[in-house]
C-alpha positions in Angstrom: 37.9 -182.6 71.1 40.8 -180.1 71.1 39.0 -177.8 73.4 38.4 -180.6 75.8 42.1 -181.6 75.8 43.2 -178.0 76.3 40.6 -177.5 79.1 41.8 -180.8 80.8 45.4 -179.6 80.5 44.7 -176.3 82.2 42.6 -177.9 84.9 45.5 -180.2 85.6 47.9 -177.3 85.7 45.7 -175.5 88.2 45.4 -178.5 90.4 49.2 -179.0 90.5 49.6 -175.3 91.2 47.1 -175.5 94.0 48.9 -178.4 95.6 52.2 -176.4 95.5 50.8 -173.0 96.4 48.3 -173.8 99.2 51.0 -175.1 101.6 53.1 -172.0 100.9 50.2 -169.8 101.9 50.2 -171.5 105.3 46.4 -171.9 105.1 46.4 -175.1 107.0 48.9 -174.1 109.7 47.6 -170.5 110.0 51.2 -169.5 110.4 51.7 -165.7 110.1 47.9 -165.2 110.5 46.8 -162.6 113.0 43.2 -163.1 114.0 41.0 -160.2 115.0 40.8 -159.6 118.8 38.2 -157.9 120.9 40.9 -155.4 122.0 43.9 -154.7 119.6 46.6 -155.5 122.2 50.1 -154.6 121.2 53.0 -156.6 122.6 55.4 -154.2 120.9 54.0 -151.3 122.9 53.6 -153.1 126.2 56.6 -155.3 126.2 59.3 -153.5 124.1 57.9 -150.0 124.7 56.9 -150.1 128.4 59.1 -153.0 129.5 56.3 -155.2 130.9 57.5 -158.7 131.8 55.6 -161.6 130.2 54.7 -162.9 133.6 52.8 -159.8 134.5 50.0 -160.9 132.2 50.7 -164.6 131.8 50.9 -165.3 135.5 50.8 -169.1 135.4 53.5 -169.7 132.7 56.1 -170.9 135.3 53.8 -173.3 137.2 51.3 -174.6 134.8 50.9 -176.2 131.4 48.8 -173.2 130.4 50.5 -169.7 130.3 47.2 -168.1 131.4 45.5 -165.0 130.1 45.3 -161.7 132.1 42.1 -160.9 133.9 40.4 -157.6 133.0 41.5 -156.4 136.5 45.1 -156.8 135.4 44.5 -154.6 132.3 42.7 -152.0 134.3 45.5 -151.7 136.8 46.9 -149.2 134.3 43.9 -148.4 132.2 41.8 -147.2 135.0 44.3 -144.3 135.1 45.4 -143.9 131.5 43.4 -144.0 128.2 40.4 -144.3 130.4 37.9 -143.3 127.7 39.7 -144.8 124.7 37.2 -146.3 122.3 39.4 -149.4 121.7 39.3 -150.2 125.4 35.5 -150.2 125.6 35.5 -154.0 125.8 37.8 -153.8 128.9 35.5 -151.4 130.6 32.4 -153.4 129.8 34.2 -156.6 131.0 35.1 -155.0 134.3 31.6 -153.5 134.8 29.8 -156.7 134.0 32.4 -159.0 135.7 32.6 -161.1 132.5 36.0 -162.1 131.1 37.0 -161.0 127.6 36.9 -163.8 125.1 40.1 -163.6 123.2 40.6 -165.3 119.9 43.1 -168.1 120.2 46.3 -167.6 118.1 48.0 -170.9 119.0 46.2 -174.1 119.3 47.1 -177.8 119.4 45.0 -180.9 118.8 43.5 -182.6 121.8 45.9 -185.5 121.4 49.0 -183.3 121.9 50.2 -182.3 125.4 52.2 -179.2 125.8 53.5 -177.8 129.1 54.7 -174.2 129.3 56.3 -174.6 132.7 58.7 -177.4 131.8 60.0 -175.5 128.8 60.5 -172.4 130.9 62.3 -174.4 133.6 64.6 -175.9 131.0 65.7 -172.5 129.6 63.5 -172.3 126.5 62.7 -168.7 125.8 59.3 -167.4 124.8 60.5 -166.3 121.4 61.6 -169.9 120.5 57.9 -170.7 119.9 56.2 -167.3 119.7 58.7 -165.6 117.4 59.6 -162.0 117.8 56.5 -161.5 120.1 58.0 -158.4 121.7 57.9 -156.6 118.4 54.4 -157.6 117.3 51.9 -154.8 117.2 49.3 -157.4 116.5 49.9 -161.0 117.7 50.4 -163.5 114.9 51.3 -167.1 114.8 55.0 -167.3 114.3 55.5 -171.0 113.7 53.4 -173.9 112.2 53.7 -176.1 115.4 53.8 -179.1 113.1 55.1 -182.3 114.7 58.2 -182.1 112.5 58.9 -178.6 113.8 58.6 -179.6 117.5 60.7 -182.7 116.9 63.5 -180.7 115.3 63.9 -178.9 118.7 63.4 -182.1 120.8 66.1 -183.9 118.8 68.6 -181.0 119.2 67.5 -178.7 122.0 70.9 -177.2 122.8 70.8 -174.3 120.3 67.4 -173.2 121.6 68.4 -172.9 125.3 69.4 -169.7 127.1 70.3 -168.7 130.7 67.4 -168.8 133.1 67.4 -165.1 133.7 67.0 -164.4 130.0 64.0 -166.8 129.3 61.5 -163.9 129.3 63.8 -161.4 127.4 62.2 -161.0 123.9 65.4 -159.4 122.5 68.0 -161.8 124.0 71.0 -162.6 121.8 73.9 -165.0 122.5 77.1 -163.2 123.5 80.7 -164.3 124.2 79.9 -164.5 127.9 76.8 -166.8 127.4 77.4 -170.4 128.3 77.7 -172.7 125.3 74.6 -174.6 124.2 76.2 -177.8 125.3 77.0 -176.3 128.8 73.3 -175.2 129.1 72.2 -178.7 128.1 74.2 -180.1 131.1 73.1 -177.3 133.4 69.4 -178.0 132.8 70.0 -181.8 133.1 68.3 -182.4 129.7 68.6 -186.0 128.4 67.9 -185.8 124.7 67.5 -189.6 124.3 64.0 -189.6 125.7 62.7 -186.3 124.2 61.7 -188.0 121.0 59.6 -190.6 122.7 55.9 -190.5 121.6 54.7 -190.4 125.2 56.4 -187.0 125.8 53.7 -185.2 123.8 51.1 -187.8 123.2 49.6 -188.9 126.6 
C-alpha cells in the first residue's frame, strides 16, 4: 500500500514537472531549433561577413507574401568560381547539373489558417530581424521566435517600437540612434492605423 502511494506521488510529480518543463523546452514551437539542411548555409558568413543583401537571395520579399528561396543558379553565381569542389556544396552542383531545385527544410511555418505577407511588413518598416532574430549572425539558421498568436498580437497592438527607417529594413545590425525618427513619428510616416491591426481578418482570411 505504501509503495503504491509513494509511486503515485512520484508519478504525479513527474507529470507536473513535464507540464512545466516541456513548454520551456520549446518542443511545440520549435523555437531555437535549427533543422538540418542539405547545404549548411551560413547567414553569418554571407550576410555579416560578405555583406550580401537579403534581397539577393530572397528576391520576392518586397513584392510577395512569400520571401522566396534562391535558385541554385543564384548560389552558383559565386560558387562556380570559388569553393568549386567543396564537398558541402555537392548538392548545389548536383542540383544545377540535374536542373532540380534543392529541397530546403522549412525553419518557419504557419498553420494554413494563418495568412502572413512579407511585402506589407517590409513596406511598413518592419525589419527582418524583428521576426527572424539576429539572422545575420547565425552560422546555422534557427527559429528565433515562437510565432504564437500572442507574440504576433503583441506587435500588432503596439507596432511603433518595431519600426525602422525604410533604408534600414534589411540591415541585420541596425540600432536606433539619436538621429532616428521616433517610433511615433515612424508610425505616422508609414500611415499605420493600429485600431484595425488586431482584427481577426488581418491574419485569418
